[in-house]
LUMZA-488077 format. One record per residue (C-alpha): x, y, z negated; residue in three letters. Coordinates in Angstrom, 3 decimals. Example, Ala and Ser with C-alpha at 12.3 -4.5 7.8 and 13.67 -1.06 7.14 Angstrom:
2
PT       px       py       pz resn
PT   12.300   -4.500   -7.800  ALA
PT   13.670   -1.060   -7.140  SER
This chain:
402
PT       px       py       pz resn
PT  127.774   55.896 -119.200  UNK
PT  124.613   57.894 -118.770  UNK
PT  124.221   59.312 -115.205  UNK
PT  124.568   63.073 -115.027  UNK
PT  121.607   64.520 -113.560  UNK
PT  122.137   67.788 -111.479  UNK
PT  121.052   70.982 -113.507  UNK
PT  117.869   72.560 -112.404  UNK
PT  118.627   76.020 -110.852  UNK
PT  117.564   78.978 -113.409  UNK
PT  114.918   81.341 -112.195  UNK
PT  116.738   84.468 -111.195  UNK
PT  116.365   87.706 -113.888  UNK
PT  117.147   90.384 -111.363  UNK
PT  115.945   91.666 -108.000  UNK
PT  118.693   91.730 -105.414  UNK
PT  117.682   94.933 -103.947  UNK
PT  120.445   94.997 -101.422  UNK
PT  119.381   91.655 -100.063  UNK
PT  115.821   92.757  -99.911  UNK
PT  116.752   95.699  -97.833  UNK
PT  118.773   93.412  -95.359  UNK
PT  115.668   91.335  -95.100  UNK
PT  113.466   94.346  -94.595  UNK
PT  115.951   95.749  -91.872  UNK
PT  115.766   91.975  -90.324  UNK
PT  111.926   92.109  -90.211  UNK
PT  112.167   95.737  -88.555  UNK
PT  114.398   94.434  -85.862  UNK
PT  112.224   91.209  -85.102  UNK
PT  108.972   93.198  -84.824  UNK
PT  110.719   95.926  -82.672  UNK
PT  112.224   93.128  -80.352  UNK
PT  108.674   91.572  -80.272  UNK
PT  106.862   95.090  -79.063  UNK
PT  109.806   96.757  -76.934  UNK
PT  108.963   95.151  -73.592  UNK
PT  105.661   96.681  -73.705  UNK
PT  106.918  100.122  -74.075  UNK
PT  109.436   99.612  -71.356  UNK
PT  107.333   97.565  -68.750  UNK
PT  107.311   99.813  -65.916  UNK
PT  111.387  100.116  -66.161  UNK
PT  111.874   96.499  -66.500  UNK
PT  109.222   95.831  -63.587  UNK
PT  111.350   98.282  -61.277  UNK
PT  114.865   97.037  -62.331  UNK
PT  113.822   93.281  -61.878  UNK
PT  111.763   93.891  -58.719  UNK
PT  108.561   92.278  -60.243  UNK
PT  105.043   93.574  -60.744  UNK
PT  104.302   94.888  -64.103  UNK
PT  101.628   92.195  -64.463  UNK
PT  104.491   89.563  -64.171  UNK
PT  106.671   91.436  -66.899  UNK
PT  103.873   90.977  -69.290  UNK
PT  105.070   87.423  -69.367  UNK
PT  107.923   88.333  -71.672  UNK
PT  105.491   89.222  -74.294  UNK
PT  103.286   86.080  -73.662  UNK
PT  106.059   83.804  -73.658  UNK
PT  107.519   85.217  -76.957  UNK
PT  104.020   84.710  -78.790  UNK
PT  103.316   81.115  -77.183  UNK
PT  106.677   79.826  -78.138  UNK
PT  106.160   80.876  -81.678  UNK
PT  103.114   78.909  -81.813  UNK
PT  104.628   75.665  -80.572  UNK
PT  107.922   75.607  -82.600  UNK
PT  107.477   77.360  -85.817  UNK
PT  106.135   74.305  -87.841  UNK
PT  108.115   71.734  -85.993  UNK
PT  111.554   73.710  -86.718  UNK
PT  110.343   74.774  -90.159  UNK
PT  109.992   70.965  -91.055  UNK
PT  113.171   69.968  -89.137  UNK
PT  115.478   72.490  -90.880  UNK
PT  113.518   73.513  -94.000  UNK
PT  115.046   70.840  -96.148  UNK
PT  118.336   70.140  -94.520  UNK
PT  120.078   73.719  -93.834  UNK
PT  120.698   76.240  -96.811  UNK
PT  118.181   79.039  -96.773  UNK
PT  120.540   81.646  -96.740  UNK
PT  122.478   79.951  -93.856  UNK
PT  119.260   79.584  -92.087  UNK
PT  118.319   83.214  -92.248  UNK
PT  121.784   84.410  -91.018  UNK
PT  121.520   81.985  -88.223  UNK
PT  118.093   82.901  -87.205  UNK
PT  119.345   86.738  -87.052  UNK
PT  122.177   85.799  -85.109  UNK
PT  119.989   83.938  -82.499  UNK
PT  117.900   87.230  -82.487  UNK
PT  120.992   88.961  -81.386  UNK
PT  121.988   86.554  -78.841  UNK
PT  118.409   86.866  -77.297  UNK
PT  118.586   90.384  -76.804  UNK
PT  122.043   90.321  -75.261  UNK
PT  120.668   87.702  -72.950  UNK
PT  117.719   89.967  -72.101  UNK
PT  119.776   92.925  -71.582  UNK
PT  121.962   91.009  -69.081  UNK
PT  119.130   89.163  -67.222  UNK
PT  119.519   89.472  -63.372  UNK
PT  116.124   88.038  -62.726  UNK
PT  112.638   87.644  -64.469  UNK
PT  113.332   83.799  -64.915  UNK
PT  116.308   84.563  -67.178  UNK
PT  114.672   87.140  -69.041  UNK
PT  111.635   84.903  -69.919  UNK
PT  114.226   82.330  -71.103  UNK
PT  115.762   85.106  -73.369  UNK
PT  112.549   86.027  -74.795  UNK
PT  111.747   82.353  -75.493  UNK
PT  115.015   82.072  -77.465  UNK
PT  113.784   85.381  -79.385  UNK
PT  110.529   83.664  -80.049  UNK
PT  111.997   80.683  -81.418  UNK
PT  114.169   82.874  -83.831  UNK
PT  111.016   85.007  -84.762  UNK
PT  109.135   82.061  -85.906  UNK
PT  111.755   80.712  -87.807  UNK
PT  112.450   84.092  -89.575  UNK
PT  108.931   84.470  -90.864  UNK
PT  108.567   80.980  -91.634  UNK
PT  111.515   81.128  -93.987  UNK
PT  111.845   84.648  -95.292  UNK
PT  109.102   84.739  -97.498  UNK
PT  109.639   81.274  -99.363  UNK
PT  113.178   82.598  -99.680  UNK
PT  112.437   85.739 -101.488  UNK
PT  110.004   84.020 -103.703  UNK
PT  112.990   81.914 -104.902  UNK
PT  115.443   84.783 -105.229  UNK
PT  113.609   87.127 -107.441  UNK
PT  111.711   86.725 -111.018  UNK
PT  108.597   85.358 -110.856  UNK
PT  106.769   88.394 -112.199  UNK
PT  108.468   90.421 -109.256  UNK
PT  107.209   88.362 -106.397  UNK
PT  104.610   90.937 -105.220  UNK
PT  106.917   93.855 -105.575  UNK
PT  109.765   92.150 -103.647  UNK
PT  107.434   91.317 -100.703  UNK
PT  106.371   94.744 -100.534  UNK
PT  110.281   95.947  -99.960  UNK
PT  110.776   93.127  -97.379  UNK
PT  107.665   93.679  -95.490  UNK
PT  107.913   97.321  -95.233  UNK
PT  110.165   96.732  -92.236  UNK
PT  107.126   95.475  -90.151  UNK
PT  105.125   98.804  -91.060  UNK
PT  108.307  100.877  -89.963  UNK
PT  108.937   98.952  -86.820  UNK
PT  105.060   99.488  -86.024  UNK
PT  105.198  103.073  -86.703  UNK
PT  108.821  104.271  -85.376  UNK
PT  110.673  100.900  -84.050  UNK
PT  108.891  100.422  -80.785  UNK
PT  108.395  104.266  -79.899  UNK
PT  112.112  105.017  -80.706  UNK
PT  113.223  101.850  -78.568  UNK
PT  111.035  103.140  -75.747  UNK
PT  112.542  106.660  -76.006  UNK
PT  115.911  105.217  -75.913  UNK
PT  115.156  103.193  -72.858  UNK
PT  113.881  106.519  -71.382  UNK
PT  116.789  108.378  -71.889  UNK
PT  119.485  105.805  -70.858  UNK
PT  118.188  102.411  -69.621  UNK
PT  116.007   99.448  -70.798  UNK
PT  118.903   97.206  -70.981  UNK
PT  120.731   99.639  -73.400  UNK
PT  117.779   99.477  -75.856  UNK
PT  117.931   95.653  -76.240  UNK
PT  122.069   96.042  -76.605  UNK
PT  121.286   98.380  -79.434  UNK
PT  119.113   95.742  -81.318  UNK
PT  121.579   93.062  -80.839  UNK
PT  124.308   95.196  -82.351  UNK
PT  121.905   95.845  -85.167  UNK
PT  121.249   92.171  -85.415  UNK
PT  124.947   91.378  -85.769  UNK
PT  125.587   93.938  -88.321  UNK
PT  122.836   92.477  -90.555  UNK
PT  124.004   89.218  -90.349  UNK
PT  127.274   90.197  -91.798  UNK
PT  125.392   92.133  -94.567  UNK
PT  123.170   89.223  -95.162  UNK
PT  126.362   87.012  -95.850  UNK
PT  127.516   89.469  -98.395  UNK
PT  124.321   90.599 -100.066  UNK
PT  121.940   87.830  -99.777  UNK
PT  122.112   85.425 -102.845  UNK
PT  121.885   81.648 -102.351  UNK
PT  118.668   79.840 -103.105  UNK
PT  118.791   76.540 -104.629  UNK
PT  115.736   74.342 -105.004  UNK
PT  115.479   72.099 -108.334  UNK
PT  115.176   68.689 -107.555  UNK
PT  115.269   66.876 -104.199  UNK
PT  115.143   68.644 -101.040  UNK
PT  112.251   67.375  -98.830  UNK
PT  111.136   68.335  -95.549  UNK
PT  107.760   70.537  -95.744  UNK
PT  104.735   68.666  -95.455  UNK
PT  101.735   70.284  -93.767  UNK
PT   99.662   67.494  -94.709  UNK
PT  100.532   67.870  -98.374  UNK
PT   99.981   71.599  -98.052  UNK
PT   96.395   71.325  -96.699  UNK
PT   95.414   69.168  -99.594  UNK
PT   96.150   72.140 -102.160  UNK
PT   93.053   74.113 -102.752  UNK
PT   93.328   77.633 -101.168  UNK
PT   95.760   77.023  -98.426  UNK
PT   93.047   76.687  -95.812  UNK
PT   91.176   79.403  -97.001  UNK
PT   94.324   81.885  -96.713  UNK
PT   95.520   80.477  -93.548  UNK
PT   92.151   81.289  -92.155  UNK
PT   91.338   84.536  -93.699  UNK
PT   94.550   86.241  -92.802  UNK
PT   94.586   85.097  -89.279  UNK
PT   91.127   86.549  -88.916  UNK
PT   92.263   89.998  -90.226  UNK
PT   95.202   90.057  -87.922  UNK
PT   92.562   89.075  -85.158  UNK
PT   90.337   92.158  -86.123  UNK
PT   93.256   94.450  -86.200  UNK
PT   94.822   93.671  -82.930  UNK
PT   91.187   93.727  -81.412  UNK
PT   91.143   97.502  -82.051  UNK
PT   94.947   98.218  -82.059  UNK
PT   95.556   96.794  -78.299  UNK
PT   92.453   98.777  -76.998  UNK
PT   92.926  102.113  -79.149  UNK
PT   93.330  104.266  -76.075  UNK
PT   90.031  103.486  -74.340  UNK
PT   88.165  103.612  -77.619  UNK
PT   89.773  107.243  -78.039  UNK
PT   89.019  108.240  -74.550  UNK
PT   85.019  106.840  -75.080  UNK
PT   84.882  108.802  -78.370  UNK
PT   85.749  112.215  -76.439  UNK
PT   89.223  112.152  -77.654  UNK
PT   92.307  113.159  -75.564  UNK
PT   94.644  110.453  -74.388  UNK
PT   97.710  112.176  -76.037  UNK
PT   96.323  111.238  -79.272  UNK
PT   97.058  107.599  -78.777  UNK
PT  100.584  107.112  -79.787  UNK
PT   99.970  109.630  -82.582  UNK
PT   97.303  107.454  -83.920  UNK
PT   99.044  104.388  -83.734  UNK
PT  101.879  105.941  -85.545  UNK
PT   99.646  106.960  -88.217  UNK
PT   98.335  103.626  -88.649  UNK
PT  101.825  102.409  -89.022  UNK
PT  103.002  105.089  -91.517  UNK
PT   99.855  104.697  -93.549  UNK
PT  100.568  101.050  -93.897  UNK
PT  103.748  102.042  -95.744  UNK
PT  101.676  103.556  -98.414  UNK
PT   99.419  100.310  -98.369  UNK
PT  102.690   98.437  -99.061  UNK
PT  103.688  100.596 -101.775  UNK
PT  100.154  100.186 -103.539  UNK
PT  100.429   96.241 -102.882  UNK
PT  103.800   96.223 -104.551  UNK
PT  102.360   97.780 -107.563  UNK
PT   99.349   95.539 -107.768  UNK
PT  100.114   92.032 -106.070  UNK
PT  101.399   90.521 -109.340  UNK
PT   99.063   92.006 -111.720  UNK
PT   95.640   92.363 -110.106  UNK
PT   95.814   90.071 -106.852  UNK
PT   92.308   89.109 -106.523  UNK
PT   90.583   92.664 -106.963  UNK
PT   93.178   94.334 -105.007  UNK
PT   92.984   92.025 -101.722  UNK
PT   89.203   92.440 -102.154  UNK
PT   89.299   96.142 -102.085  UNK
PT   91.737   96.350  -99.265  UNK
PT   89.724   93.924  -97.167  UNK
PT   86.465   95.746  -97.993  UNK
PT   88.226   99.233  -96.970  UNK
PT   89.397   97.854  -93.910  UNK
PT   85.817   96.907  -92.983  UNK
PT   84.442  100.084  -94.032  UNK
PT   87.062  101.851  -91.525  UNK
PT   86.040   99.607  -88.501  UNK
PT   82.446  100.390  -89.318  UNK
PT   82.688  104.011  -89.403  UNK
PT   84.853  104.610  -86.600  UNK
PT   82.134  104.682  -83.967  UNK
PT   80.311  107.311  -85.840  UNK
PT   82.847  109.341  -87.400  UNK
PT   85.735  108.800  -84.942  UNK
PT   84.392  111.376  -82.470  UNK
PT   86.219  114.207  -84.092  UNK
PT   89.798  114.637  -84.660  UNK
PT   89.556  114.789  -88.275  UNK
PT   87.223  111.936  -88.916  UNK
PT   89.302  109.616  -86.652  UNK
PT   92.750  110.474  -88.287  UNK
PT   91.164  109.957  -91.868  UNK
PT   89.686  106.465  -90.822  UNK
PT   92.995  105.728  -89.113  UNK
PT   94.848  106.368  -92.522  UNK
PT   92.167  104.251  -94.336  UNK
PT   92.829  101.483  -91.672  UNK
PT   96.583  101.617  -92.179  UNK
PT   96.814  101.884  -95.785  UNK
PT   94.440   98.703  -96.101  UNK
PT   96.084   96.757  -93.468  UNK
PT   99.492   97.276  -94.776  UNK
PT   98.402   96.478  -98.480  UNK
PT   96.444   93.094  -97.385  UNK
PT   99.460   91.647  -95.632  UNK
PT  101.331   91.784  -98.919  UNK
PT   98.471   90.283 -100.911  UNK
PT   97.756   87.554  -98.379  UNK
PT  101.442   86.677  -98.140  UNK
PT  101.676   86.381 -102.064  UNK
PT   98.497   84.236 -102.181  UNK
PT   99.699   81.687  -99.452  UNK
PT  103.005   81.143 -101.588  UNK
PT  100.671   80.748 -104.804  UNK
PT   98.193   78.375 -103.047  UNK
PT  101.245   76.422 -101.353  UNK
PT  103.177   75.868 -104.737  UNK
PT  105.784   73.334 -104.321  UNK
PT  104.764   73.021 -100.620  UNK
PT  104.826   76.917 -100.163  UNK
PT  107.528   76.293  -96.955  UNK
PT  105.020   74.298  -95.400  UNK
PT  101.902   76.458  -96.343  UNK
PT  103.935   79.667  -95.115  UNK
PT  104.774   77.912  -91.765  UNK
PT  101.132   77.161  -91.181  UNK
PT  100.271   80.693  -91.633  UNK
PT  103.025   81.804  -89.214  UNK
PT  101.497   79.649  -86.625  UNK
PT   97.787   80.630  -87.302  UNK
PT   98.702   84.436  -87.437  UNK
PT  100.129   84.200  -83.790  UNK
PT   97.072   82.581  -82.695  UNK
PT   95.006   85.316  -84.388  UNK
PT   97.031   87.969  -82.658  UNK
PT   96.859   86.243  -79.400  UNK
PT   92.972   85.629  -79.693  UNK
PT   92.328   89.506  -81.004  UNK
PT   93.642   90.765  -77.665  UNK
PT   91.368   88.526  -75.728  UNK
PT   88.453   89.172  -78.027  UNK
PT   88.999   92.945  -77.701  UNK
PT   88.834   92.792  -73.988  UNK
PT   85.700   90.826  -74.183  UNK
PT   84.240   93.395  -76.553  UNK
PT   85.515   96.058  -74.093  UNK
PT   83.482   94.321  -71.275  UNK
PT   80.295   93.660  -73.181  UNK
PT   79.998   96.522  -75.583  UNK
PT   81.766   99.408  -74.484  UNK
PT   85.214  100.852  -75.469  UNK
PT   83.328  102.869  -78.306  UNK
PT   82.186   99.815  -80.026  UNK
PT   85.297   97.917  -80.146  UNK
PT   85.457   98.897  -83.696  UNK
PT   82.186   97.012  -84.446  UNK
PT   83.732   93.809  -82.928  UNK
PT   86.785   94.159  -85.192  UNK
PT   84.618   94.557  -88.113  UNK
PT   82.899   91.130  -87.491  UNK
PT   85.989   88.843  -88.053  UNK
PT   86.871   91.255  -91.007  UNK
PT   83.624   90.649  -92.875  UNK
PT   84.157   86.765  -92.302  UNK
PT   87.703   87.086  -93.860  UNK
PT   85.925   89.172  -96.851  UNK
PT   83.583   86.305  -97.319  UNK
PT   86.132   83.560  -97.359  UNK
PT   88.256   85.638  -99.968  UNK
PT   85.211   86.302 -102.240  UNK
PT   84.329   82.378 -102.173  UNK
PT   88.039   81.335 -102.856  UNK
PT   88.109   82.497 -106.209  UNK
PT   89.954   79.621 -107.800  UNK
PT   92.147   78.440 -104.776  UNK
PT   93.527   80.798 -102.250  UNK
PT   92.768   84.175 -104.084  UNK
PT   92.743   83.673 -107.806  UNK
PT   92.523   86.454 -110.539  UNK
PT   95.947   87.514 -111.939  UNK
PT   97.100   87.424 -115.516  UNK
PT   95.796   90.932 -116.402  UNK
PT   92.544   90.315 -114.488  UNK
PT   92.121   86.921 -116.521  UNK
PT   92.538   88.733 -119.914  UNK
PT   90.139   91.499 -119.172  UNK
């Protein structure tokens, strides 16, 4: 008898909109969880009886554990646990982390809770994009990524501020309890709405070594973190920049929300262009981001000029995230899981370095020139993107026909 071969899974023909919205909400919850301690720092400090500088360890521990665990866990679980099950489990770990944090009697317990949340964060972003690429039609990957990653921009714009307001009106512990409840709800919705993602052929553990041999993976895994480094160089120290530019401190929160809300417009634009014109679009987005950073010291001294450039910053930054996410999946090919896990790590490094680099620029150049410091890594990333014509940032189908 001829052995029966497994039938390869067919490519999806429809976009599971309900599942994508659940994933967007999960991303919103993850980013809000990451940022919320910064807004509630004084309350947490008073309640736990420690200095505010010590409470900063909640954010540092969260980021550090992502760097050290994202790749090993992605390799360990990626080829063994069904992707839908992995995502649901990750969301539940987020909920558990927030419950433990809300009930923490000491800073040490709170740090353990944040370490657990950081592990879940790394696994979520390592597995979500490759999962989405498997459950949508090939020609709709960019559009689907735009829907899923809109949750990130919404969290940056309103997630952390709303959580901070909740903590102010009630307690900081209540904010994390609410986040935990949202996580549990999303896990149930994911069980019903997310389709299974089956890989044709054998399930193999993601190989970072194999991914690094593919043309373009190194380019994307370098350019994308450089852009995050540039973003957080200014994002972290936007308050001193505004004060140095002669603008009121009250504009700080508004300006950051403008960047986040504008990012939604950028994500929408990227959803329309990421599949058809990926190369020209990412070059345009990064070029406009570079322009915004370069002009902020000059035109950012007026309220109108500052808001106009903040909008340009937000639109460009929101769009380039989708373009880069689609680029790493294309560059990774059959090793997309490993390639995506690599970028999760390098992005966290970029964010961490960005805050330190911004502090150095603030000391050496002064607050008003911090945007120029952000422009430097942006320019380097643009050069890498333009040079990686065939591997990391190739032309799309319509661009080639033209």
